[in-house]
N, C-alpha and C positions, 0 to 999 in steps of 0.2 A: 715343658709347658705348659701355654696360658692358658690357663681355666674357661679360662667363652672360645681361645681354639677348638679345646675339647671338646667344650660341651656341644661347638657347633658341631666337632665335625659324626661326635652322637647323635644330632640333628637329622643329618643327614643324613649315613644310614637307616634309623628308623622314617624317615621321607622311604627312602629305596623299597624298604621292607615295604610300607607299605602298600607304594603299587604294587608292586612285583603278588603279593595276597591277591587286590585290590584285582589282578590279570589276570589270576589261575583263579579265583571267586565265579568269572564272567567267563571263559574257557569250561572249567565244569560241568555239567549238566544241560551242555547247547550237543546238537548233538556232534558230529565229526561224521565224516564225509573220506576222511583219506587219509593213507599211513602217516601221510608229513604234520596230519593238525593233532593225533595222536602224539606221534611221537615230538608233537611243541609242546606237549603234556604231562610228557617223560619228562626231559627238560626243567621244565620247571616244579613235577613234582620232585626235582632230588633235592634242588636246590631248599628244600622247607625237609624233608625226610633224614641229610645231611653235604648237613653248606662243610661240614671242615674234610670232605674227600670228595675228591670230582669227581664221578664218574660215568663210564664209556655205557652203551651199547654195544652189545658184543652181539646180538641178533634178532631177529624180526622176523613174527610168523603169524601170518592171519589167523585167522578164530572161526569161530562161528558168529559170531558177533561182537567184534572185534579184532585187537590182538596185542601177540606177548609179546611183553620184550624181554628181554636179559641184559644183566652188566657191572660190571667189574669195575673195582679204584681202577682210578687209573695208573696211579704210581704199582697195579700188581698187572699189571699190560706188560709193565715202562722192566718190571720186575725178577716176574716170575718163582716168584719166594709166597709159598699159603700165608704169609703171618700177615701179608698187605691186601689179604679176604676180612671181612666185614662178617660175620660168623647172623645169619641168621636175612640178603640180602634177596629176599622171594622175587620170581617177574615181576613185572608189573604188565597185567591185565586190561588196555583201554575200551569200552565200553561203545560203542556205538550213537549210545545216548552220551555218552559226550564224559558219564563218570571212571569212577579207575582204580582196582584193586586192584593187591598182592594176588599172584595162586600162591597157597601150599603144596610145600611139601608128594599129597597124595593126592592130588589133580584140581578137591576143591577151589574159587573163590572163597575165599574169606571177606562173606560179609553178604556173601552171598548166599543162593539155594541153589548151586549146579555146579560139575564141574567143566572146567576145559577140555575141547575136543582141538584140537588146528589139523588142518587142510593140507 
């Protein structure tokens, strides 16, 4: 391939990433009023945390001040092979204030001083 074409492709990809990041920054830390807005935030977070793996939300529960999203890689849903799971995929907790955290196995919210209780 021509070096100019490659450079153009890389430039377009970088611009797309910049736009995606600016959209995520705009959404984060703004009040969220419903689960659909929270789902969009989680789906955008997937692209940042694991761009090489398509993630699928498997369950959503409402917590005391937000929503809990559990998820797995799409290829695991198809194969059911435990080797397709990604270690450390802790559920996301989207707070109604627009912040997003991971829920640790002990129920603590990473980066927050509280625990999760689903209703």
